[in-house]
ZAMARGU-4260 file (C-alpha; in steps of 0.2 Angstrom, whole numbers, plus 5000, padded with zeros to 4 digits):
<rodrens>
0) 5000/5000/5000 | 5014/5012/5006 | 5024/5010/4989 | 5008/5012/4978 | 5004/5029/4988
5) 5021/5033/4984 | 5021/5030/4968 | 5005/5038/4964 | 5010/5054/4974 | 5028/5055/4963
10) 5017/5055/4948 | 5005/5069/4953 | 5021/5080/4958 | 5020/5095/4947 | 5034/5097/4931
15) 5040/5113/4923 | 5051/5113/4906 | 5065/5125/4911 | 5072/5135/4897 | 5092/5143/4900
20) 5100/5152/4886 | 5120/5156/4890 | 5126/5172/4880 | 5142/5175/4888 | 5154/5179/4902
25) 5165/5192/4905 | 5180/5199/4915 | 5184/5180/4920 | 5200/5177/4931 | 5214/5171/4924
30) 5216/5151/4927 | 5230/5146/4913 | 5250/5148/4916 | 5247/5157/4899 | 5239/5170/4907
35) 5220/5167/4899 | 5207/5155/4903 | 5198/5140/4893 | 5182/5143/4901 | 5166/5131/4898
40) 5148/5130/4908 | 5142/5115/4918 | 5123/5117/4921 | 5115/5107/4936 | 5095/5103/4939
45) 5083/5093/4947 | 5069/5079/4941 | 5062/5070/4953 | 5077/5061/4961 | 5088/5062/4947
50) 5101/5077/4947 | 5105/5081/4928 | 5121/5088/4919 | 5123/5097/4902 | 5137/5108/4899
55) 5143/5120/4883 | 5159/5115/4874 | 5176/5124/4880 | 5179/5143/4872 | 5199/5143/4873
60) 5211/5161/4878 | 5198/5172/4882 | 5193/5181/4898 | 5175/5186/4889 | 5167/5171/4880
65) 5153/5171/4868 | 5144/5154/4871 | 5127/5157/4864 | 5120/5140/4868 | 5103/5136/4874
70) 5096/5121/4885 | 5080/5117/4887 | 5073/5101/4897 | 5058/5095/4912 | 5063/5097/4929
75) 5054/5094/4945 | 5060/5110/4953 | 5063/5127/4940 | 5082/5133/4947 | 5098/5128/4941
80) 5116/5130/4946 | 5130/5135/4934 | 5146/5132/4935 | 5160/5140/4928 | 5177/5127/4924
85) 5194/5129/4916 | 5196/5117/4904 | 5215/5109/4904 | 5221/5095/4892 | 5235/5091/4903
90) 5228/5090/4920 | 5211/5090/4929 | 5198/5103/4925 | 5196/5114/4938 | 5181/5121/4945
95) 5181/5144/4945 | 5164/5149/4950 | 5145/5147/4951 | 5130/5154/4951 | 5115/5148/4956
100) 5097/5154/4948 | 5079/5150/4958 | 5062/5151/4955 | 5060/5167/4961 | 5072/5175/4948
105) 5064/5169/4931 | 5060/5173/4919 | 5076/5183/4915 | 5080/5190/4899 | 5099/5195/4894
110) 5103/5200/4912 | 5120/5201/4918 | 5121/5190/4934 | 5137/5190/4946 | 5150/5173/4948
115) 5152/5169/4962 | 5172/5165/4963 | 5181/5150/4970 | 5191/5156/4986 | 5207/5152/4977
120) 5202/5163/4962 | 5194/5178/4970 | 5210/5183/4980 | 5218/5185/4963 | 5202/5194/4954
125) 5200/5213/4955 | 5188/5212/4941 | 5170/5205/4944 | 5167/5192/4931 | 5148/5192/4926
130) 5138/5178/4917 | 5126/5186/4903 | 5109/5172/4903 | 5091/5173/4899 | 5082/5159/4908
135) 5064/5155/4912 | 5051/5140/4913 | 5033/5135/4912 | 5023/5121/4918 | 5022/5106/4908
140) 5010/5102/4894 | 5003/5087/4909 | 5005/5102/4922 | 4995/5113/4916 | 4981/5104/4910
145) 4978/5096/4926 | 4978/5112/4935 | 4966/5120/4921 | 4953/5107/4921 | 4952/5107/4939
150) 4950/5127/4939 | 4939/5128/4923 | 4929/5113/4919 | 4927/5122/4900 | 4944/5119/4896
155) 4947/5111/4880 | 4963/5098/4879 | 4969/5092/4862 | 4981/5080/4869 | 4987/5076/4851
160) 4995/5093/4848 | 4997/5098/4866 | 4986/5113/4863 | 4975/5119/4878 | 4961/5131/4875
165) 4951/5141/4889 | 4937/5152/4890 | 4940/5170/4894 | 4927/5176/4908 | 4926/5194/4912
170) 4909/5205/4915 | 4915/5217/4901 | 4921/5205/4887 | 4905/5205/4875 | 4912/5193/4862
175) 4914/5174/4867 | 4933/5171/4866 | 4946/5159/4872 | 4963/5160/4876 | 4974/5146/4869
180) 4992/5140/4874 | 5001/5128/4862 | 5016/5119/4866 | 5029/5117/4852 | 5046/5108/4858
185) 5058/5122/4866 | 5043/5136/4861 | 5026/5142/4867 | 5012/5149/4855 | 4998/5160/4861
190) 4983/5162/4852 | 4966/5172/4854 | 4950/5165/4846 | 4934/5169/4843 | 4920/5156/4850
195) 4907/5162/4837 | 4903/5175/4822 | 4899/5193/4828 | 4891/5209/4821 | 4900/5223/4817
200) 4903/5235/4802 | 4920/5242/4795 | 4917/5259/4798 | 4910/5268/4816 | 4915/5262/4832
205) 4914/5243/4837 | 4925/5231/4848 | 4941/5226/4844 | 4951/5213/4853 | 4969/5208/4855
210) 4984/5204/4865 | 4999/5214/4871 | 5015/5205/4877 | 5028/5216/4887 | 5043/5205/4884
215) 5057/5214/4883 | 5064/5207/4866 | 5057/5206/4848 | 5042/5194/4846 | 5031/5190/4832
220) 5012/5195/4834 | 5001/5188/4820 | 4986/5195/4815 | 4973/5180/4810 | 4955/5191/4809
225) 4952/5206/4796 | 4956/5223/4800 | 4942/5230/4790 | 4930/5217/4802 | 4940/5213/4817
230) 4927/5203/4825 | 4924/5189/4810 | 4934/5174/4807 | 4941/5160/4820 | 4959/5166/4827
235) 4961/5184/4831 | 4979/5186/4834 | 4991/5173/4837 | 5010/5177/4848 | 5021/5165/4839
240) 5037/5155/4844 | 5040/5164/4862 | 5054/5157/4871 | 5050/5151/4889 | 5061/5166/4897
245) 5047/5180/4891 | 5039/5187/4905 | 5019/5177/4903 | 5014/5189/4917 | 5015/5204/4905
250) 5005/5197/4894 | 4987/5204/4892 | 4971/5203/4883 | 4961/5219/4878 | 4946/5223/4871
255) 4942/5242/4865 | 4934/5252/4856 | 4939/5258/4840 | 4938/5269/4828 | 4946/5271/4812
260) 4956/5288/4808 | 4965/5288/4793 | 4967/5277/4779 | 4980/5277/4764 | 4981/5271/4747
265) 4997/5263/4745 | 4996/5261/4725 | 4994/5280/4727 | 5008/5282/4739 | 5019/5273/4725
270) 5014/5282/4709 | 5018/5298/4720 | 5036/5293/4721 | 5036/5289/4701 | 5031/5271/4701
275) 5024/5265/4682 | 5015/5248/4677 | 5028/5233/4687 | 5043/5237/4692 | 5059/5223/4696
280) 5069/5229/4710 | 5084/5238/4699 | 5071/5247/4689 | 5061/5253/4704 | 5081/5258/4711
285) 5084/5268/4697 | 5067/5276/4693 | 5059/5281/4710 | 5063/5296/4720 | 5066/5302/4736
290) 5065/5283/4743 | 5080/5274/4752 | 5086/5257/4742 | 5095/5243/4752 | 5103/5233/4739
295) 5109/5220/4751 | 5091/5215/4756 | 5082/5221/4737 | 5071/5232/4747 | 5065/5249/4746
300) 5060/5261/4760 | 5046/5275/4757 | 5045/5287/4771 | 5027/5293/4773 | 5022/5306/4786
305) 5014/5291/4796 | 5030/5280/4796 | 5037/5271/4783 | 5033/5259/4770 | 5044/5245/4763
310) 5044/5235/4748 | 5054/5220/4749 | 5057/5208/4732 | 5058/5189/4733 | 5061/5179/4718
315) 5042/5177/4714 | 5035/5188/4725 | 5037/5202/4736 | 5032/5208/4752 | 5024/5225/4758
320) 5028/5230/4776 | 5025/5247/4787 | 5034/5253/4801 | 5027/5265/4814 | 5034/5270/4832
325) 5033/5253/4845 | 5028/5269/4856 | 5010/5269/4847 | 5001/5256/4857 | 5002/5263/4872
330) 4994/5280/4864 | 4980/5267/4859 | 4985/5269/4843 | 4988/5252/4830 | 4992/5252/4812
335) 4988/5239/4799 | 4987/5234/4781 | 4970/5228/4772 | 4969/5220/4757 | 4957/5207/4752
340) 4966/5198/4739 | 4977/5188/4752 | 4975/5174/4766 | 4974/5185/4784 | 4988/5173/4789
345) 5001/5183/4778 | 4998/5198/4790 | 5011/5197/4806 | 5016/5210/4815 | 5033/5212/4825
350) 5045/5222/4833 | 5058/5227/4822 | 5075/5236/4820 | 5076/5246/4804 | 5092/5250/4796
355) 5100/5268/4802 | 5098/5278/4786 | 5080/5275/4787 | 5073/5272/4804 | 5063/5285/4813
360) 5064/5277/4830 | 5079/5263/4837 | 5066/5250/4838 | 5047/5251/4829 | 5032/5240/4825
365) 5032/5231/4808 | 5014/5226/4800 | 5019/5216/4784 | 5010/5207/4770 | 5020/5191/4763
370) 5019/5183/4747 | 5010/5196/4735 | 5011/5192/4715 | 5021/5201/4703 | 5005/5209/4695
375) 5003/5227/4693 | 4987/5229/4697 | 4987/5219/4716 | 4998/5232/4723 | 4984/5246/4720
380) 4969/5235/4731 | 4981/5238/4745 | 4978/5250/4760 | 4986/5255/4777 | 4973/5262/4790
385) 4976/5268/4808 | 4963/5265/4823 | 4964/5273/4839 | 4957/5265/4852 | 4948/5269/4867
390) 4937/5262/4884 | 4951/5248/4886 | 4947/5232/4897 | 4964/5224/4901 | 4963/5205/4906
395) 4981/5198/4913 | 4984/5182/4903 | 4990/5174/4919 | 4972/5174/4927 | 4966/5163/4916
400) 4981/5153/4914 | 4993/5148/4928 | 5007/5147/4916 | 5020/5147/4933 | 5010/5134/4942
</rodrens>
């Protein structure tokens, strides 16, 4: 009886997926007679009663090694010890120092952490060595599924795909919504989904829905609903390929009144720059006026009053991209591309760094429409629109999905 009860208890223990990315170390101490250090990192974490270890490859002859290696694995406790070792071909490797990252410290994104040196190194070291790390964790799929089914019987489970769909329940939310978390190996996708079609028109005030993630790093947000009719279609928004060290506690679902402020015809804008017919990149480069051409990317940037328009040539098609100041969301303003030619899945939103020659801000928001055919008429069916949002209702995603247990 005791043995089977013990097995049941172990089976029900919470498990997590831990992800650690080691970027670099700086100001490591001298460890070799030649005056440098050949360092590597050894990481140790617990999974039930087992201690697991992984390590990086040695980086030779430098006090500031760049490792740029990532490790993801299942653990019973979201904590990790990282040891710095000096590699020695002729004798035994020597421990230089360590850091410990516990649950309360995560998530962290590209943060410098102080290295605790061994006594024989701390005496001779005047500088303060650091390791730059990103680290985070989420509940494993089975652990999160058990929690959601217990707290919300309306949860929809897809064990084959490892998707968990939770109803968004809030007094002010008018549209039946679901928030879905999708386990994709060492990444997480989060999608906001509409349960049933709803009315709404493309003009005047209507309710709009979306997600915002203050992640501390670049991410891709795909719009899956029509910008002109945001309340139609199954998927509304999707955050794609999130690493486990983003702060899911900073993910917000929002509902707001939205009014279109202006709409701009992309075809007319291009004609004003001298566009005629269907141009290859080289023809556009030699014909268009007041546009910046990037030969390495075969892309043309068009400065405009509300931001920047970019055409990016591929082998058989091209992409349209619009850049706006990333602070627009905080002001309740969003920019979008409208077209009825392409599937909505072709449209996505990203935080993006522009070439210095054309950047209005260091980092901007990019909305893009991919894989447009080489046909002159296609360009004249696209519009840029800007929408003003007000009367926000914001719902923390962590209140619906206990990502951290």
